[in-house]
N, C-alpha and C positions, 0 to 999 in steps of 0.2 A: 503494499499500498505505500502510496508517495505522497507523504504528508504535507510538503510542500504544495504539490497539486492542488490538494484538497483544501489548503487555506487560502489560495488564489480562486478556487471555485467557489468556497465561502463569500469573498467577495463578490463575486457575479451574482449569485443568489441574494445580497443584501442590496445591492444597486440596482437589479433588474425587479426587485419587489417594490421599490421605491418610485422608481422611475416613470412607469407607465400612470402611476395614480397622480404623479405630480402632475405630469402633462397635461392630464385631463383637469385637475384642479385648477392651474392656472389660466387654461382655456386658450383663447385666440385662434387665428386659424392655423392649420396643419404645416403651412409654411413659416410661422412664426415658432412652433413647437420644434420643427427640425434645424432650425437658423440657432436656436437657444439651446437644442441638445448638440450639434456639432461643434458650435462655438466654445460651449461650457468644457466640451472634453479635449479641442484643442488649446484652451488653457491650462487644464490640468496636465496635458502631454508636455508642454513645453516648460512648466515648473519642474517636473519631474526629470526631464532631460537635463535642465540646468543644475538642477540637484546634484545629480548621478554623474554628470559629464559624459553620457552616451553618447556616440558620434551618431550623426544621419547615415542612415542606408543609402546605397547607391546601387543603379544598376537595376536588374531583373527583382531583385528583391524590393528596392524601394517601390516599384511599380505595381508589383504583386500586392503589396501592403496598401498602398495609395487606393488603387482600383477596390480592394475589397472593403475599404472604408465608404468610397463612394457608392459601392453597391448596396451597404448597409443602409446609408442615408436615403437611397431610393425606395428601399423594401419598407423602412420606418415612416418616409411622409405618406404612404398609402395605408399604413396601419393606424397612424393617428387620423388619418380621413377617415376610417373605417370607425373608431372611437365615437367620430361626431355622427356619423349616418343617423338620419332618424324615421321614425315608422308615420305612418298617415295621423297617429295622434300628437306628434310632436316628441315623442318619448326616444332620446339618443341610446344608441347601442352601449357605449361606455366601454371602459376598459376590462371591468370585470367581465364580460362577457366576450370581448373581441380578442383579450390575451389567451385564454385557454384556447381558442381555435387557433391561433397563430402560432400557439407552442406546438399544438400537434402536428401543423405542417411541418414545422422546423426540426421536430425531434426525428420524423419519419425521413426527411430530406438527407440530414447529416448522418445519421446512425446508419441509412443505407449506403451513403456513399462510404463514410468512415469504414464501415466493415468490407464493403465488395472493391473498394478501390485502395483504399490505405491499408488494408490488413488486420485494422483492429479485431479485437476478440478473437484471437486467431483460433484456439482449438474449438471442436464442433461443440462439445459442451458448452462454453463460453458464449457462442453465437446463439444456441439454443436458450440459454437462461435469459441472454441480453434481447432478443426478439420478444421473448415472454414477457420481460420488463416493460418493453417498449409498448406492447399492445395494452397491458394493464396501465400503464400511463396515459395513453391514448382514451381508454375508457374513463379513466378518471379525468382527462380534462373536460371529456364530453358531459360527465355530470355536473360539472362546476357550471356548467350553463342552464342547469335545470330551470324550468319554469312551471309552476302549478298550472297556470291559467295562460294558455297560448291563445293569440289572436291572429287571425289572416295578415294582418298588417306586420306582426312581430315576425311570423312565419318568411314574410316576403322580405323583409329587412334583413333576417340572419342569411337568407338566399344570396342577398346582393354583396353581404359583406363578406361571405365566403370567396365571391368571386374577386373581391378586390384583394383579400387576403393571400389567395392562390398568386396572383401576380406579385404581390409584395414579396412572396417566397422565393422568387428566382434573385432578388437582390439579398436577401437571407442567406441562400445556400452560398453564392457566391463570397460573401463575408466569411463563412465558416471555412470554405474549401480552399480559396486561392491562398490564405497564409500557409497551408500545409505542403506547399510546394517551393517554398522560399529555402535557400541552402545556408548552411552557416551562422545562421542567427537564430532568434529566440524571440519571445513574444514582446518581453520588455523593450528589445531594441526594434521591434515594428510598429509601436505603438505609436509613436508621433507620427510616423510617414503615415499609419492609419487614420490617425486624427486629422491629418492635415487633407486625406482624400474626403472624409466625412465634412469637414467646413468649406472646403470647397464647393462641394455638391450644395450646402446649405447657403452659400453667399451667391452662387447662381439663380438658385431659386429665387432668395429674395430679391435680386436686382429684376428677376423676370416678371415677380409679383408687383413690384414698383413700375415697371414698363408697360406692361400688359393690362394691369387693372388700376392703374394709377392709384395704387394703396401702398403708402410709404410706411412700412412695417418698422423700418429704422428709427423712425421719430416717436413710436408706440411702447410705452412701458412694459407691456406684457411680452414684447419681444425679449427684452432683458430678465425679466422675471425667469422665463424659461431657461435661462443660463443656468439658474440653479438647478433645475432638472438635470440639465447637461451634467453636472458634475456627478450626480449618483449614475447617470449612465457611463460615465468615464471610467468608476470604480468598478461598473460590470465590465464594459470591456476591456479593461486590462487584466480583470481576473479571469475571464474567458480565454483571451489571447493567450496568457502564461499557461492557463490548465490543460488546453486543448492541445499543446504541441505533444509532439510524439514523447520527446523524454521525460514528460508530466505524467498527464492521464490518457493523452490520445483523443482524437476529436469525438469518437462515439461516447465514450463515457463523460468526458470534461463538458462535452454539449448538453447531454441527457442531467447531470447534476446542476450544471448551471439553469436548467429550465424549472428547479424545484422553486424558482423565484415566484412561479405562477401562484403558490401558496399564498406567498405574502400579497402578490399583485390582486389576486383575486378579493382576498379579506380587505385589504386597504383601500379597493376601489369602491368596495359595498361601502365601508364604514366613511369614508371621507366624503363620497358622493352622494351619501345618504339615499341609498337604494334601497327601497322596502323588502323585505325577504319575508316568507312566512315561515312558521316552524319547521314545514315539510320541506321545503327549499333549502332552509339552513343545513338540514340532517343530509339530504342528498348531496349537496355541496361538500359538506364534511367528510362524507365516505369517499368523494372523488380525490379531494384534498391528501387524505391519509393514503389512498392507494399509490398516488403520485409520488409521494415521500418514500414509502415501502419500496415499491418499485426501482426508483431511482438508486435507493442504497444499496440496492442488490448489484447494480452495475459497477461499484466500485471494487467489489471484490473480485471481479471478472478476470482472467488471465489474457494477456494480449500475445 
């Protein structure tokens, strides 16, 4: 068991537990959420690089890390859009419902790639237990979206959200996969280049919003409030980037563990956004969350 990898994975869990709830809480348009998150991450990455004296990556390593950051930003802006999607009655989907769906897609894509293409969970027994754990996590994620009284508008909203989140998954997959093909470096050294890719995408998106919609997000306070949410994302991004490296936990286990953050994201999203839940809904959600935690814990002990 790699204790250092587990420590960085814990950082990812804490950061991603708080991040989606803060984005929803601060509000604003998706472009403001993505600008704040990406520039908050860049600030943390610059400070970390200055304090530790880490050199800048160059060549293919730089571009793989940079593009993975830009890919994440693409996926995240679509996910934030899903947070704000509303049904016919004006009820927003919210992070508590959107995150479990997004998590299910991300776990499936990253585990399949990690196992089939990168050789994670080498022995047949590890693959068997790992895929059983993933299925349990997916079922648990589905249970967290349980709603006792469903309306036609709610079903239609969920269908649209699934479509948006599937497209977002392209960005999230590249975010996890591209760093696996760097050579002679590690997650700590990749962090700044990755943050630069994120911030570049966020800036381009912000400039586009100003020119296309005549909406100057750079003069609005909510844009800079979202930078605070970016600090939590930076913690998660660094934790995941390090823990998912082959020398640590590997992509499959590192990613699955990081997604335990769905527990914190779901509960905090319900509480902070004051989403009303019946006793039965809380029970089903709790069962789903317990399933996720137990199944994710199993992956820690799988052999690579």
